[in-house]
C-alpha positions as CSV (number, residue, x, y, z in Angstrom):
1,M,69.8,87.5,32.9
2,K,67.8,88.3,36.1
3,Q,66.8,84.2,36.3
4,S,70.6,83.3,36.3
5,K,71.5,85.6,39.1
6,N,68.8,84.5,41.5
7,N,69.8,80.8,41.2
8,R,73.4,82.1,42.0
9,Y,72.3,83.1,45.5
10,M,69.5,80.3,46.2
11,P,72.4,77.6,47.7
12,M,73.0,80.3,50.4
13,L,69.6,81.5,51.1
14,M,68.8,77.2,51.4
15,A,72.0,76.9,53.9
16,A,71.0,80.1,56.1
17,C,67.5,78.7,56.5
18,V,68.6,74.7,57.1
19,M,71.2,76.4,60.2
20,A,68.1,78.6,61.2
21,G,66.1,75.4,61.3
22,I,68.7,73.4,63.6
23,L,69.1,76.0,66.1
24,I,65.4,76.7,66.7
25,G,64.8,72.9,66.6
26,T,67.9,72.7,69.5
27,F,66.4,75.9,71.4
28,F,62.7,74.2,72.0
29,T,64.7,70.5,72.0
30,S,66.6,72.2,75.5
31,R,63.3,73.8,76.4
32,F,60.4,71.2,76.7
33,S,62.9,68.1,76.5
34,G,63.2,68.3,80.3
35,N,66.9,68.4,80.1
36,R,68.1,71.9,81.2
37,L,71.3,71.0,82.4
38,N,72.9,72.1,79.2
39,I,72.5,75.8,80.1
40,V,74.6,75.4,82.9
41,N,77.3,72.9,81.3
42,N,77.4,75.7,78.6
43,G,77.0,79.1,79.8
44,S,78.9,81.6,80.8
45,N,77.6,82.6,84.1
46,R,76.6,79.6,85.7
47,L,75.6,80.8,88.9
48,S,73.5,83.2,87.2
49,N,72.3,80.2,85.4
50,L,71.9,78.3,88.5
51,L,70.0,80.4,90.2
52,H,67.4,80.6,86.8
53,I,66.8,77.0,86.9
54,I,66.0,76.7,90.2
55,D,63.4,79.1,89.7
56,D,62.0,77.9,87.4
57,Q,61.9,73.6,88.3
58,Y,62.4,73.3,91.5
59,V,60.0,71.4,93.5
60,D,59.0,73.8,96.3
61,K,58.7,77.9,95.1
62,V,62.1,79.6,96.5
63,D,62.6,83.0,97.4
64,I,65.7,83.9,95.2
65,D,66.8,87.0,96.5
66,S,66.8,85.4,100.1
67,L,69.1,82.6,98.5
68,V,71.2,85.2,97.0
69,E,71.8,86.8,100.5
70,K,72.8,84.1,102.0
71,A,75.4,83.1,99.0
72,M,77.4,86.1,98.4
73,P,78.5,86.6,102.1
74,L,80.1,82.8,101.4
75,I,81.6,83.1,97.6
76,L,83.1,86.7,99.4
77,A,84.2,84.6,102.3
78,E,86.1,82.1,99.8
79,L,88.3,85.8,98.4
80,D,89.6,87.0,101.7
81,P,88.6,88.6,105.3
82,H,88.0,91.7,104.4
83,S,85.9,91.1,101.4
84,V,82.0,91.6,102.6
85,Y,78.9,91.7,101.4
86,I,76.6,94.0,103.1
87,S,72.5,93.9,102.8
88,A,70.9,97.1,102.0
89,R,69.2,97.5,105.2
90,E,72.8,97.3,106.7
91,V,73.9,99.9,104.6
92,Q,73.5,103.0,106.1
93,M,75.0,102.0,109.4
94,A,78.1,100.7,107.8
95,T,78.6,103.6,106.3
96,D,77.7,106.7,109.0
97,D,80.6,106.5,110.1
98,L,82.6,107.2,107.4
99,K,80.4,110.1,106.7
100,G,80.6,111.4,109.7
101,S,77.1,112.4,110.4
102,F,73.2,110.5,110.0
103,F,69.5,111.4,110.4
104,G,68.0,110.6,113.8
105,V,67.0,111.8,116.9
106,G,70.5,113.1,118.6
107,I,70.1,110.7,121.5
108,E,72.8,108.1,123.1
109,F,71.2,105.3,124.9
110,V,72.0,101.7,126.5
111,I,69.6,99.2,127.0
112,R,68.7,97.9,130.4
113,G,66.6,95.4,132.0
114,D,64.1,95.7,129.7
115,T,63.5,99.6,128.8
116,L,65.9,102.2,126.8
117,H,67.4,104.5,129.4
118,V,68.7,108.2,127.3
119,Q,71.8,108.5,128.3
120,R,73.1,111.5,126.5
121,V,71.3,114.3,124.7
122,I,73.6,115.6,121.3
123,P,73.7,119.1,121.9
124,N,71.4,121.7,120.3
125,G,70.2,117.8,118.4
126,P,66.4,117.4,117.6
127,A,66.0,115.3,120.7
128,E,67.0,118.5,122.9
129,K,65.2,120.9,121.4
130,A,61.8,119.0,122.0
131,G,62.8,118.8,125.5
132,V,64.2,115.2,126.3
133,I,66.6,115.3,128.8
134,A,69.5,112.6,129.8
135,G,68.2,109.7,132.1
136,D,64.6,109.6,130.6
137,K,62.9,106.5,129.9
138,I,61.1,105.7,126.4
139,V,58.5,103.3,127.0
140,S,56.5,103.9,123.2
141,I,57.4,105.3,120.0
142,D,54.7,106.6,117.8
143,G,51.9,105.2,119.6
144,K,53.5,101.6,120.1
145,P,55.0,100.8,123.2
146,F,59.0,99.8,123.5
147,V,59.7,97.5,126.6
148,G,59.9,94.4,127.0
149,K,61.7,92.2,124.1
150,A,60.8,95.3,121.6
151,A,63.0,96.7,123.2
152,T,66.8,95.8,121.6
153,N,69.6,98.2,119.9
154,D,68.6,97.5,116.4
155,E,65.1,98.5,116.5
156,A,65.5,101.5,118.5
157,M,67.6,102.7,115.9
158,R,65.0,101.6,113.0
159,R,62.2,103.2,114.4
160,L,64.2,106.4,115.5
161,K,66.6,106.7,112.7
162,G,64.8,108.0,109.3
163,Q,64.8,110.6,106.8
164,K,65.6,114.4,107.7
165,D,62.7,116.1,108.9
166,T,60.3,113.3,109.3
167,K,58.9,113.1,112.9
168,V,58.8,110.7,115.9
169,R,56.7,110.5,118.2
170,I,57.8,109.2,121.6
171,G,56.9,108.6,125.4
172,V,59.3,108.9,128.3
173,V,59.1,108.3,131.8
174,R,60.4,110.9,133.5
175,Y,62.4,110.4,137.3
176,G,59.8,111.7,139.8
177,D,56.5,111.3,137.5
178,K,54.3,108.4,137.5
179,K,52.6,108.9,133.8
180,P,54.4,109.0,130.4
181,K,55.4,112.7,129.0
182,Y,55.4,112.7,125.1
183,F,57.6,114.7,122.7
184,T,57.1,114.8,118.9
185,I,60.8,115.2,117.3
186,V,61.7,116.2,114.0
187,R,64.2,114.1,112.6
188,G,67.4,116.0,111.5
189,E,71.5,115.5,110.4
190,I,73.3,114.5,113.8
191,P,77.0,114.6,113.7
192,M,79.2,111.4,114.8
193,K,82.5,113.3,115.2
194,S,86.2,111.6,114.6
195,V,87.9,113.3,116.8
196,T,86.9,112.6,120.4
197,A,89.3,114.7,122.2
198,A,91.4,117.3,121.9
199,Y,93.0,119.1,125.1
200,M,96.5,120.3,126.6
201,I,97.9,117.5,128.5
202,N,100.3,120.2,130.2
203,D,101.3,123.3,129.2
204,E,103.4,122.5,126.2
205,T,101.9,118.9,125.0
206,G,98.6,118.9,123.1
207,Y,96.6,115.6,123.1
208,I,94.1,114.6,120.1
209,K,92.2,111.6,120.1
210,V,90.9,110.3,116.7
211,R,88.7,107.9,116.8
212,N,88.5,106.6,112.5
213,F,88.9,108.2,109.5
214,G,85.6,109.6,107.9
215,E,85.0,112.0,105.7
216,H,85.4,114.9,107.7
217,T,88.0,113.7,110.3
218,Y,91.2,115.8,108.4
219,D,89.4,119.0,109.0
220,E,88.2,118.3,112.8
221,M,91.4,117.7,113.4
222,T,93.0,121.0,111.6
223,I,90.4,122.4,114.0
224,A,91.7,120.4,116.8
225,L,95.3,121.5,115.7
226,A,94.6,125.4,115.6
227,K,93.0,125.4,118.8
228,L,95.2,123.5,120.4
229,S,98.3,126.1,119.0
230,N,96.4,129.0,120.2
231,E,96.6,127.4,123.9
232,G,100.7,126.7,123.3
233,M,101.1,123.8,121.8
234,S,104.6,122.6,120.6
235,N,104.3,119.3,121.3
236,I,101.5,116.9,119.5
237,I,100.5,113.5,120.6
238,L,98.1,111.7,118.3
239,D,96.4,109.0,119.8
240,L,95.4,106.1,117.1
241,R,94.0,103.1,120.0
242,D,91.2,101.1,118.7
243,N,91.0,103.5,115.8
244,T,89.9,100.4,113.0
245,G,90.3,102.8,110.2
246,G,88.3,104.0,107.5
247,L,89.1,106.1,104.6
248,L,92.5,105.8,102.7
249,K,91.9,109.9,101.7
250,S,91.5,110.6,105.0
251,A,94.7,109.3,106.6
252,V,97.0,110.7,103.4
253,L,95.5,114.1,104.1
254,M,96.3,114.2,107.6
255,A,99.6,112.2,106.7
256,Q,100.1,115.5,104.9
257,E,100.1,118.1,107.6
258,F,103.0,116.6,109.5
259,L,105.4,116.2,106.7
260,P,107.7,117.8,104.0
261,A,107.1,118.0,100.8
262,N,107.7,115.5,97.8
263,R,107.7,112.3,100.6
264,L,105.7,109.5,99.9
265,I,103.0,108.1,102.5
266,V,101.7,105.3,100.9
267,Y,101.1,103.3,97.4
268,T,98.5,100.8,95.8
269,E,98.8,97.8,93.9
270,G,96.4,95.2,92.4
271,R,96.3,93.1,89.7
272,K,93.9,95.1,88.5
273,S,95.0,98.4,90.1
274,P,98.2,99.6,88.5
275,R,100.7,101.3,91.3
276,K,99.5,104.9,92.8
277,D,102.1,106.8,95.0
278,Y,100.6,109.0,97.7
279,K,102.9,112.0,98.4
280,S,103.3,114.8,100.5
281,D,102.7,118.2,99.2
282,G,104.5,120.2,101.7
283,R,101.9,122.4,102.7
284,G,101.1,121.6,106.1
285,A,101.6,123.8,108.9
286,F,102.8,121.0,111.7
287,Q,106.3,119.9,109.5
288,R,108.8,120.4,112.6
289,M,106.5,119.8,115.6
290,P,107.7,117.3,117.9
291,L,105.0,114.0,117.3
292,V,103.9,110.8,119.3
293,V,101.7,108.5,117.8
294,L,100.1,105.9,120.0
295,I,99.4,102.6,118.3
296,N,98.0,99.3,119.7
297,E,96.9,96.2,118.4
298,S,92.9,97.4,117.6
299,S,95.1,99.9,115.1
300,A,94.3,99.0,111.8
301,S,93.7,100.6,108.3
302,A,94.1,104.0,107.8
303,S,95.9,104.5,111.4
304,E,98.4,102.0,109.8
305,I,98.8,104.0,106.9
306,L,99.4,107.1,108.6
307,A,101.3,105.5,111.3
308,G,103.7,103.9,108.8
309,A,104.3,107.0,106.8
310,I,105.3,108.8,110.0
311,Q,107.5,105.9,110.9
312,D,109.1,105.2,107.7
313,N,109.8,109.1,107.4
314,D,111.6,109.7,110.4
315,R,108.9,112.1,111.1
316,G,107.9,110.9,115.1
317,T,107.7,107.8,117.1
318,I,105.1,105.5,117.2
319,I,104.5,104.1,120.9
320,G,102.4,101.8,122.4
321,R,101.6,98.0,120.7
322,R,102.6,95.7,117.3
323,S,99.2,97.4,115.3
324,F,96.3,94.9,113.6
325,G,98.4,94.8,110.2
326,K,95.6,94.9,108.0
327,G,97.3,96.0,104.5
328,L,94.6,95.3,102.5
329,V,92.4,98.2,100.5
330,Q,88.8,97.6,99.7
331,E,86.7,99.2,97.3
332,Q,82.2,99.8,97.8
333,I,80.8,98.4,95.2
334,P,77.0,98.8,94.9
335,F,73.8,96.8,93.6
336,S,70.5,98.4,92.1
337,D,68.8,97.0,95.4
338,G,71.2,98.9,97.5
339,S,73.0,96.5,99.1
340,M,76.7,96.7,98.3
341,I,80.0,94.5,98.5
342,R,83.4,95.7,100.3
343,L,86.4,93.9,98.0
344,T,89.6,93.9,98.0
345,V,91.1,95.4,94.7
346,A,94.9,96.6,95.8
347,R,97.5,95.8,98.3
348,Y,98.8,99.5,100.3
349,Y,102.9,99.1,101.1
350,T,104.6,102.0,103.7
351,P,106.9,104.2,102.3
352,S,109.8,101.6,103.0
353,G,107.7,99.0,100.8
354,R,106.4,97.1,103.2
355,C,102.9,95.8,103.2
356,I,101.9,94.9,106.9
357,Q,99.1,92.5,105.7
358,K,99.2,89.5,108.9
359,P,99.1,86.5,106.9
360,Y,95.6,84.9,106.2
361,S,94.4,81.2,104.5
362,I,91.6,82.2,101.9
363,G,88.4,80.5,102.9
364,D,89.8,79.9,106.5
365,D,89.4,82.6,108.6
366,G,89.5,80.8,112.1
367,D,93.4,81.7,112.6
368,Y,93.0,85.3,111.3
369,E,90.1,86.2,113.6
370,H,91.9,84.7,116.8
371,D,95.0,86.4,115.9
372,L,94.6,88.5,118.5
373,I,94.3,85.3,121.3
374,N,97.3,84.4,119.7
375,R,99.6,87.0,120.6
376,Y,97.9,87.4,123.7
377,E,98.4,83.6,124.7
378,H,102.5,84.0,122.9
379,G,103.4,86.6,125.9
380,E,103.5,89.5,123.0
381,F,101.1,91.4,124.8
382,F,103.7,91.9,127.8
383,S,107.6,91.4,126.1
384,Q,108.3,92.9,123.3
385,D,110.8,89.9,122.6
386,S,107.8,87.4,121.9
387,I,107.1,89.3,118.8
388,K,107.4,87.4,115.5
389,H,108.3,89.1,112.6
390,V,106.7,87.6,109.2
391,G,109.2,88.4,106.0
392,K,112.1,90.7,105.3
393,P,113.2,94.2,107.2
394,Y,113.0,97.2,105.6
395,K,114.5,100.5,106.4
396,T,113.5,103.7,106.6
397,S,114.6,107.4,105.2
398,S,117.2,107.5,108.1
399,G,118.1,103.5,107.6
400,R,116.4,102.4,110.6
401,L,114.9,98.7,110.5
402,V,111.6,98.1,110.2
403,Y,109.6,95.2,109.7
404,G,105.8,94.4,107.7
405,G,103.6,90.8,107.3
406,G,101.9,91.5,110.7
407,G,100.6,95.2,111.1
408,I,103.5,98.4,112.8
409,T,105.8,97.6,115.7
410,P,106.1,100.3,117.2
411,D,109.6,102.0,117.9
412,I,109.1,102.4,121.8
413,F,106.9,99.4,123.3
414,V,104.9,99.5,126.1
415,P,103.7,95.9,127.7
416,E,99.6,95.9,129.0
417,D,99.7,96.7,132.6
418,T,98.0,93.8,134.9
419,L,98.8,95.0,137.5
420,G,95.3,94.4,139.9
421,I,93.7,92.4,137.5
422,T,91.9,89.6,139.2
423,S,89.4,86.6,138.2
424,Y,86.9,88.9,140.0
425,Y,87.7,92.1,137.8
426,K,87.8,90.1,134.6
427,E,84.4,88.6,135.0
428,A,82.9,91.8,136.6
429,A,84.0,93.8,133.3
430,M,83.1,91.3,131.3
431,S,80.2,90.1,132.0
432,G,78.8,94.0,131.9
433,L,78.6,94.7,135.7
434,I,80.5,97.3,136.2
435,L,78.5,99.1,133.4
436,Q,75.3,98.7,134.5
437,F,76.0,99.7,138.5
438,A,77.9,102.9,137.2
439,F,74.5,103.6,134.5
440,T,72.5,103.2,137.4
441,Y,74.3,105.1,139.8
442,T,74.0,108.2,137.6
443,D,70.5,107.5,137.0
444,D,69.8,107.3,140.6
445,N,71.9,110.3,141.2
446,R,71.5,112.7,138.5
447,L,70.8,115.8,140.2
448,K,73.2,115.9,142.1
449,L,76.3,114.8,139.2
450,N,74.8,117.5,137.0
451,N,75.9,120.3,139.2
452,F,79.6,119.3,138.1
453,K,81.0,120.9,134.8
454,E,84.6,119.9,135.0
455,M,86.0,116.4,134.6
456,M,88.4,117.2,138.1
457,Q,85.3,118.1,139.9
458,L,83.3,115.1,139.5
459,S,86.4,113.2,139.5
460,D,88.0,114.2,143.0
461,Y,83.6,114.0,144.3
462,L,83.3,110.5,143.3
463,Q,86.7,109.9,144.6
464,S,85.1,110.4,148.0
465,Q,82.5,108.3,147.9
466,N,83.7,104.8,148.1
467,L,82.1,103.3,144.8
468,V,83.8,100.1,144.5
469,N,82.2,98.8,148.0
470,Q,78.7,100.3,146.4
471,F,80.1,98.1,143.6
472,A,80.7,94.7,145.3
473,N,77.6,95.0,146.9
474,Y,75.6,95.6,143.8
475,A,77.1,92.7,141.9
476,S,76.3,90.4,144.8
477,N,73.0,90.7,144.4
478,H,73.5,90.1,140.7
479,G,74.8,87.1,141.3
480,L,78.8,88.4,141.0
481,Q,80.4,86.4,144.4
482,R,82.1,89.0,146.9
483,R,85.8,88.1,147.0
484,N,87.0,90.7,149.2
485,L,90.6,89.7,148.8
486,M,90.4,89.8,145.5
487,I,88.5,93.3,145.5
488,R,91.2,95.2,147.6
489,K,93.9,93.9,145.2
490,S,91.5,95.3,142.2
491,H,90.3,98.2,144.1
492,N,92.3,101.1,142.3
493,L,91.3,98.9,138.8
494,L,87.6,98.7,140.0
495,N,87.4,102.4,140.9
496,R,88.9,103.9,137.0
497,Y,86.8,102.0,135.5
498,I,82.9,103.3,138.1
499,N,84.5,106.5,138.1
500,S,85.1,106.8,133.7
501,R,82.2,105.6,133.3
502,I,79.9,108.0,135.5
503,I,82.1,110.8,134.6
504,Y,81.0,109.5,130.4
505,N,77.3,109.5,131.5
506,I,77.5,113.0,133.2
507,L,79.9,115.0,130.8
508,N,81.6,113.3,127.7
509,E,83.6,111.6,125.5
510,Q,86.5,114.1,126.2
511,A,86.6,114.0,129.9
512,W,86.1,110.4,129.9
513,T,89.4,110.4,128.0
514,Q,91.3,113.0,130.0
515,Y,90.3,111.1,133.0
516,L,91.8,107.9,131.7
517,N,94.6,109.7,130.3
518,Q,96.0,111.0,133.9
519,D,97.4,107.1,134.9
520,D,97.9,105.7,131.3
521,P,101.5,104.2,131.0
522,V,101.2,104.9,127.3
523,I,101.0,108.6,127.7
524,R,103.7,109.3,130.7
525,K,105.9,107.2,127.4
526,A,104.9,110.1,124.9
527,L,105.4,113.1,127.6
528,E,109.3,111.6,128.4
529,V,109.4,111.1,125.1
530,F,109.3,114.8,124.9
531,E,111.4,115.8,127.9
532,K,114.2,114.1,126.6
533,G,113.8,115.5,123.2
534,E,113.6,112.2,121.6
535,A,110.3,112.6,119.6
536,F,111.9,112.4,116.1
537,P,113.9,109.5,115.8
538,R,117.9,108.9,115.3
539,K,119.6,107.8,112.4
540,P,121.5,104.7,114.1
541,V,125.1,104.5,114.7
542,P,127.2,101.8,113.6
543,K,129.2,100.2,115.8
544,K,132.3,98.0,116.3
545,K,132.3,94.1,116.3
546,A,135.7,92.4,117.6
547,G,138.1,92.2,114.2
548,G,136.8,95.3,112.7
549,K,133.1,94.6,111.8
550,Q,130.5,96.4,111.9
551,K,127.0,96.4,112.3
552,V,123.9,98.6,112.1
553,A,122.4,99.4,115.6
554,C,118.4,99.3,115.4
555,A,115.1,99.8,117.8
556,G,113.6,97.3,119.0
557,S,109.7,96.8,119.6
558,C,106.1,95.2,119.6
559,G,102.8,95.2,121.7
560,S,99.3,94.6,122.8
561,R,96.2,94.2,124.8
562,I,93.5,92.1,125.9
563,F,91.5,94.1,128.1
564,M,89.7,97.0,127.5
565,N,88.7,98.8,130.5
566,G,86.8,101.7,128.4
567,N,84.2,99.9,126.9
568,M,81.9,101.9,124.9
569,N,80.4,98.8,122.5
570,S,77.1,98.9,124.5
571,I,76.1,102.6,123.8
572,A,74.2,103.1,120.5
573,M,73.4,106.5,119.1
574,C,70.7,107.6,117.1
C-alpha cells in the first residue's frame, strides 16, 4: 500500500526535476555564453539592467555613480521644466531657502578681483561674536590660502558652511593693517529671512516685502503685520515681485490671514494625486483691511497661488505685470546617497478653476526658458494690449473675467519704465561695473559711512557726492568708454542704482528696499488705489449695447520687465 502511494507521486517528482534542470541550464547558458542582452529584452527594469551590463561587461572601467548623475537630469528633462535632479552636494544649498536657516559663520560676501570681501556681518552671528567686521578681506581658511583662482563663491561656501558647533579659523586683512588678523569662529545657525522689509510707507499704509515662501515665512509675516498694526497701519501692500515661490503650505497660511472663512484658496490635482482643496479657516486677523498685492514676471509658483487666491476671491487688487506662469506642484523625493529629485506630481488651480501654468513642450525647454525674452520682444512689458491670453476666460466670485494658461494677469497694469535707459546704462549694469564701483566706494569710505544709521541721512549724504561722475571715471578705467550725452540722459538711473547698492552695503536690505520704493511707479499706483478707496475690486456693471443687448465690463491688465536695477545675484551668504 505504501509502495503504491509512492508510485503515484513519482511522475510529479520527475516533472519537477526536469523543470528545475531546464531553468538551471537556461541560467548558466545565458550567464556564461556571452549572450546577456536577453536580460535587457526580457527584464521589467531595462535601465537598471543596462547599468548592470555596462558595469559587468564594458571594455573599460566605468564610474557607474557618475554615469547615473549625468543620466538622471536628462531623463527628468523629458518630463517638464520643473522636474529636476539635485545631487547630494547641492541638496543643502537647494533647501536652505525653504528651511529658513543654515549652519555657517554668518557673513555676506562678494568676490572682487581674486579676494573675498566681507560685505556685511549678520548681527549677533558667529562671525560678529568672533570679531569679524564688514570690510575685512578673508585671505586664508583653516591655514590654507584663499586668494586667486581658489577664491570662488562655491568654494567659499563649501569651506565656511558646516555642521553646528564646528570651528573654522580664518585669516583677514583689515583696512589700514599690513598683517593678517586671525579669528576662530564657531559655526552656528544663521537665519535666512523671507520677509526682508516691513515698514510704514506713510501714516496709513504698511509695506511688507516677501522674498520667498519657506518654513517660517508665515510666522515672519504675522510678526510684521502685528508690528505695523501697532504703528497705525490701515492699508497693506504685500510685495511679491521677484518672489520665485517655495512651499505651498506657507502660501495657504498667508492667504488665510486675509480671507473670510470657507473660501477656496487653491486646489491641486494630478494623475496619482486626487483633488485636494485648501480653504480658509476664518481666523485671519486682516480679513477686511484694504490690500494690494504687487507682482511681476519673476513672481512664480507660491507667489501666484497667493495672488490668485486674493484675485479670484475679490479680496484685494493685484498691481504690476503678468506673473511667471508656474502651475505645477513638485514633491521632494530623497535617495539613500543624499541626492533627491523634485518630481511634478500635480497641477494647482486657483479658486476660479484656472491653471496658470504657461505652455511647454515635453523635452524642449528652449521656448519655455526664453518666454520672458519673448514677452519683452512682443511689447508686453510696455503695453497691456500686447499680452496674449492662452485658453478660456474664468470668473472671480463677483463675476470679473480672469485668465489662466500663462501666469496671473494683474488687475492694474504698470508698464516698465524705460525713461533714461541708454546703451551705456545697460552695459554698465550688465557688466557688473556699478556693483563693483559701489563696493569699492563703500570699502574706501567705510569709516565715514558707518556714522549713518538711517536710510534718509545716508541717502542725503550720497546725493551730495557727485557719484555718477566718479563712476564714469571708474568705468572708463575699467574698459567702458565714457559717453557724456548718454550719461546725462541716464543720470537719475545711474545715481539711483549706485546709491541703493551703497545703502545696502552699509545698512541692510530693508533700507535698500525703502530707498528704491521712494520713486517706484508701482508703489505710487498702489497708494493711489488706497486714496481712491478702490482696493476691494468692484462687481462688473452690465453695459447696454444698441438694441438692448448687454455685455459685461471687465478690467484689462498685464505686464513684465527686463532690467532689474536691484540685482542681488552677486551676493552670497555663509
